[in-house]
NUVEX-483276 format. One line per field, with one value per residue (C-alpha): residue number from 1; x, z, y. Coordinates in steps of 0.02 Angstrom, whole numbers, padded with zeros to 5 digits. Each point is the difference from the previous one (the first is absolute). Layout:
N
i	[NUM|...]
east	[X|...]
up	[Z|...]
north	[Y|...]
// end
This chain:
119
i	[1|2|3|4|5|6|7|8|9|10|11|12|13|14|15|16|17|18|19|20|21|22|23|24|25|26|27|28|29|30|31|32|33|34|35|36|37|38|39|40|41|42|43|44|45|46|47|48|49|50|51|52|53|54|55|56|57|58|59|60|61|62|63|64|65|66|67|68|69|70|71|72|73|74|75|76|77|78|79|80|81|82|83|84|85|86|87|88|89|90|91|92|93|94|95|96|97|98|99|100|101|102|103|104|105|106|107|108|109|110|111|112|113|114|115|116|117|118|119]
east	[-00385|00129|-00039|-00212|00050|00095|-00135|-00121|00080|00034|-00178|-00037|00111|-00095|00163|00019|00158|00051|-00019|00117|00120|00015|00004|00154|00092|-00003|-00054|-00188|00093|00086|-00154|-00108|00157|-00045|-00153|00140|00169|00038|00051|00142|00004|00046|-00138|-00139|00055|-00018|-00185|-00024|00037|-00121|-00151|00041|00013|00133|00095|-00065|-00190|00053|00078|-00153|00098|-00130|-00179|00017|00057|00035|00192|00031|00042|00177|-00045|-00112|00093|-00033|-00094|00066|-00096|00021|00049|00149|00047|00003|-00174|-00106|-00148|-00029|00006|-00007|-00086|00107|00075|-00056|00094|00045|00094|00064|00085|00096|00043|00074|00084|00090|00068|00050|00093|00079|00062|00069|00104|00049|00009|00092|-00182|-00067|00148|-00057|-00185|00050|00105]
up	[00482|00015|00178|-00060|-00131|00138|00102|-00133|-00082|00168|00032|-00129|00066|00176|00077|00099|-00023|00155|-00060|-00179|00133|00102|-00148|-00084|00157|-00027|00136|00002|00044|-00160|-00104|00093|-00072|-00173|00025|-00012|-00046|-00164|00063|-00020|-00177|00078|00140|-00123|-00124|00165|00026|-00192|00012|00154|-00077|-00181|-00100|-00066|00088|-00158|00055|00183|-00054|-00115|-00164|-00067|00055|-00053|00173|-00099|-00025|-00189|-00084|-00032|-00140|-00087|-00105|00051|-00091|-00035|00066|-00047|00170|-00022|-00139|00116|-00097|00150|-00150|-00021|00186|00021|-00174|-00100|-00154|-00168|-00057|-00150|00098|00133|-00160|-00036|00189|00006|-00189|00070|00160|-00103|-00109|00156|00089|-00156|-00003|00174|00046|00157|00081|-00044|00118|00129|-00013|-00005|00159]
north	[00471|-00132|-00042|00003|-00123|-00119|00018|-00042|-00150|-00061|00007|-00116|-00139|00050|00067|00165|00114|-00074|-00181|00072|00070|-00166|-00117|00091|00030|00200|00096|00066|00185|-00012|-00068|00154|00117|-00036|00125|00143|-00096|-00096|-00178|-00081|-00119|-00146|00021|00039|-00148|-00107|00078|-00021|-00186|-00029|00079|-00094|00160|00124|00156|00085|-00028|00037|00160|00065|-00031|-00115|-00045|-00184|-00095|-00170|-00054|-00010|-00174|-00019|-00106|00138|00120|00175|00112|00159|00149|00177|00036|-00106|00118|00151|00055|00028|00070|-00187|-00070|-00185|-00041|-00115|00052|-00084|-00157|00090|00120|-00141|-00069|00146|00028|-00206|00048|00121|-00081|-00149|00106|00105|-00159|-00073|00162|-00030|-00174|00053|00065|-00165|-00079|00088|-00024|-00197|-00010]
// end
């Protein structure tokens, strides 16, 4: 599936797998080996950056090839909460508000965690 996604995305940029390998400096044999092997994360990230997509898309974890806008707040989904039955559907706004409030209270009780995220 991974190699198929890379091929498909590369094709949308008029590139072949050979082109992807050359432009990222990854050997073609390495790229083709991803048919049966798991790539190193740094190599896959290089390919994702070249193809203007995410590693999640290439790995088949999402069907959306676009890179999320860092200025847009992430909409919490049921899958984010480990609730597979809800899939990638966003949680209702009321539920999101409850989760935000819970997280805020937790970080107030554990300010040392906030410092880690600010570093």
